[in-house]
C-alpha positions as CSV (number, residue, x, y, z in Angstrom):
1,M,-53.4,-8.5,-7.2
2,G,-51.5,-8.5,-10.4
3,V,-47.7,-8.1,-9.8
4,S,-45.2,-6.9,-12.2
5,V,-41.4,-6.8,-12.1
6,S,-41.6,-3.0,-12.8
7,E,-43.9,-2.5,-9.7
8,L,-41.5,-4.3,-7.4
9,T,-38.4,-2.7,-8.9
10,A,-40.0,0.7,-8.2
11,L,-40.8,-0.3,-4.6
12,L,-37.2,-1.6,-4.2
13,L,-35.7,1.6,-5.5
14,K,-38.0,3.6,-3.2
15,E,-36.8,1.5,-0.3
16,L,-33.2,2.0,-1.3
17,L,-33.3,5.7,-1.7
18,T,-34.9,6.6,1.6
19,D,-34.2,5.8,5.3
20,D,-38.0,6.2,6.1
21,V,-40.0,3.1,6.9
22,D,-43.1,3.4,4.8
23,R,-46.5,1.7,5.4
24,L,-47.0,-1.4,3.6
25,D,-50.3,-3.5,3.9
26,S,-50.1,-6.4,6.5
27,D,-50.8,-8.9,3.8
28,Y,-48.5,-7.5,1.2
29,Y,-46.0,-10.4,0.9
30,K,-48.9,-13.0,1.0
31,R,-50.6,-11.2,-2.0
32,V,-47.4,-11.0,-4.0
33,L,-46.6,-14.6,-3.3
34,E,-50.1,-15.7,-4.4
35,A,-49.7,-13.8,-7.6
36,V,-46.1,-15.4,-8.2
37,S,-47.5,-18.9,-7.7
38,K,-50.0,-18.2,-10.4
39,L,-47.3,-17.1,-12.7
40,E,-45.2,-20.2,-11.9
41,E,-48.1,-22.4,-13.1
42,D,-47.5,-21.1,-16.6
43,A,-44.0,-22.2,-18.0
44,D,-43.8,-18.9,-20.0
45,F,-43.6,-16.9,-16.9
46,H,-41.0,-18.9,-14.9
47,G,-38.2,-16.3,-15.5
48,E,-40.5,-13.4,-14.6
49,A,-41.6,-15.2,-11.4
50,A,-38.0,-15.8,-10.4
51,V,-37.1,-12.2,-10.8
52,I,-40.2,-11.2,-8.7
53,R,-39.1,-13.5,-5.9
54,S,-35.6,-12.2,-6.0
55,T,-36.8,-8.6,-5.9
56,L,-39.2,-9.4,-3.1
57,R,-36.4,-10.8,-1.1
58,Y,-34.4,-7.6,-1.4
59,I,-37.4,-5.5,-0.5
60,F,-38.0,-7.6,2.6
61,L,-34.4,-7.5,3.7
62,Y,-33.9,-3.8,3.1
63,R,-37.2,-2.9,4.8
64,L,-36.1,-5.0,7.9
65,E,-32.7,-3.2,7.9
66,K,-34.5,0.1,8.1
67,E,-37.0,-1.1,10.8
68,I,-34.3,-2.5,12.9
69,A,-32.4,0.8,12.7
70,F,-35.6,2.5,13.7
71,L,-36.0,0.2,16.7
72,R,-32.4,0.7,17.7
73,K,-32.7,4.5,17.5
74,H,-36.2,4.9,19.1
75,G,-36.6,1.8,21.2
76,E,-39.8,0.8,19.5
77,P,-40.9,-0.4,16.1
78,P,-42.0,2.2,13.4
79,G,-45.5,3.5,14.0
80,V,-46.8,2.4,10.5
81,E,-48.6,-0.6,9.3
82,L,-46.0,-3.4,8.4
83,P,-46.5,-6.7,6.6
84,E,-47.1,-9.6,9.0
85,E,-43.7,-11.1,8.3
86,E,-41.8,-7.9,9.1
87,A,-43.8,-7.3,12.2
88,S,-43.2,-10.8,13.4
89,V,-39.5,-10.5,13.0
90,L,-39.5,-7.2,14.9
91,S,-41.5,-8.7,17.6
92,R,-39.0,-11.5,18.0
93,I,-36.1,-9.0,18.1
94,E,-38.0,-7.0,20.8
95,D,-38.3,-10.2,22.9
96,I,-34.6,-10.8,22.6
97,V,-33.7,-7.2,23.4
98,A,-35.9,-7.4,26.6
99,V,-33.9,-10.5,27.7
100,L,-30.6,-8.7,27.0
101,L,-31.7,-5.8,29.0
102,G,-32.8,-8.0,31.9
103,E,-36.5,-7.0,31.5
104,E,-37.5,-10.6,30.8
105,S,-36.0,-14.0,31.7
106,G,-34.7,-16.1,28.8
107,G,-37.1,-18.9,28.1
108,P,-36.9,-21.6,25.4
109,G,-37.7,-19.1,22.6
110,V,-34.6,-17.1,23.3
111,A,-32.4,-20.2,23.1
112,G,-34.1,-21.0,19.8
113,A,-32.9,-17.6,18.5
114,G,-29.3,-18.6,19.1
115,L,-28.9,-16.9,22.5
116,T,-28.2,-18.6,25.7
117,V,-28.8,-16.7,29.0
118,S,-26.9,-17.9,32.0
119,S,-28.1,-17.8,35.6
120,G,-26.1,-14.6,36.1
121,G,-27.9,-12.9,33.2
122,A,-24.8,-13.1,30.8
123,V,-25.8,-13.7,27.1
124,A,-23.8,-15.5,24.6
125,S,-24.5,-15.8,20.9
126,E,-23.7,-18.7,18.5
127,T,-20.7,-16.7,17.3
128,D,-19.2,-16.6,20.8
129,R,-19.5,-20.4,20.8
130,G,-17.7,-20.9,17.6
131,G,-20.5,-20.5,15.2
132,P,-20.4,-18.6,12.0
133,R,-19.3,-15.0,12.0
134,R,-20.1,-12.4,9.5
135,R,-17.8,-9.5,8.7
136,V,-19.5,-6.2,9.0
137,F,-18.2,-3.5,6.5
138,E,-19.3,0.0,5.6
139,G,-20.3,-0.2,2.0
140,S,-22.4,1.1,-0.8
141,I,-25.5,-0.2,-2.4
142,V,-24.9,-0.6,-6.1
143,V,-26.6,-1.9,-9.2
144,F,-24.5,-3.8,-11.6
145,L,-24.7,-2.3,-15.1
146,Q,-23.0,-5.4,-16.6
147,P,-22.1,-8.8,-15.4
148,H,-19.1,-9.1,-13.0
149,P,-17.3,-12.1,-11.5
150,R,-17.0,-12.8,-7.9
151,I,-15.5,-10.0,-5.7
152,M,-12.9,-11.1,-3.1
153,D,-11.1,-8.8,-0.5
154,K,-9.6,-10.2,2.5
155,D,-12.4,-12.4,4.0
156,V,-15.2,-10.8,2.0
157,S,-16.4,-12.9,-0.9
158,L,-19.5,-11.6,-2.9
159,G,-21.1,-12.5,-6.3
160,P,-20.7,-13.3,-9.1
161,F,-23.2,-10.7,-10.3
162,A,-25.4,-10.4,-13.3
163,R,-26.5,-7.1,-15.0
164,G,-29.3,-5.5,-12.9
165,D,-28.2,-7.2,-9.6
166,V,-28.4,-4.9,-6.6
167,A,-25.7,-5.5,-3.9
168,H,-24.1,-4.0,-0.8
169,I,-20.3,-4.0,-1.4
170,P,-17.4,-2.4,0.3
171,R,-17.3,1.3,-0.4
172,K,-13.8,1.3,-1.9
173,M,-14.7,-1.5,-4.4
174,A,-17.9,0.3,-5.3
175,K,-15.9,3.5,-6.1
176,E,-13.5,1.6,-8.3
177,L,-16.2,-0.3,-10.1
178,E,-18.2,2.9,-10.7
179,E,-15.1,4.4,-12.3
180,K,-14.9,1.6,-14.7
181,G,-18.6,1.8,-15.5
182,I,-19.5,-1.6,-14.0
183,V,-21.8,-0.4,-11.3
184,E,-24.0,2.7,-10.3
185,I,-23.8,3.5,-6.7
186,L,-27.4,4.0,-5.4
187,S,-26.6,4.6,-1.7
188,E,-23.7,4.6,0.8
189,K,-24.5,3.0,4.1
């Protein structure tokens, strides 16, 4: 399989512009990574390979976000063929949800996922035990039309950004940056 930046960019935009979970071959990531490894063997293509890896990362994470939303809404994974890596993550999430619902007992695998199940069935996460916390915010998915330094707002710190970077930033900041011609808003989530 040959792989190009334009093909992956088209897939990324498709993923960003729809909430649907589309079918993707079970060996998709494996095939792309094999092609990237071949590109990396040639010094002339190291930059292209880096862009492909970065784009592939965004595709994986955006697809997972949609798949998890589907799982949350319907109680089961989407009924389409998924890459092995995505199916594996969803399977792990289903296992943890089963423990949270009391449908299964918490074995060593659940503890490895950062959850501890007490004898009374209570579940604590790493964040409850003083681990890292992530701030959740409503935002917009944007593409940067020009480079931009780090964005800081209260306890949110994002960037810096290069031209062409795709990011999820707070909605208010996205609107301000769009008015200045720095970003184009692709989607509001």
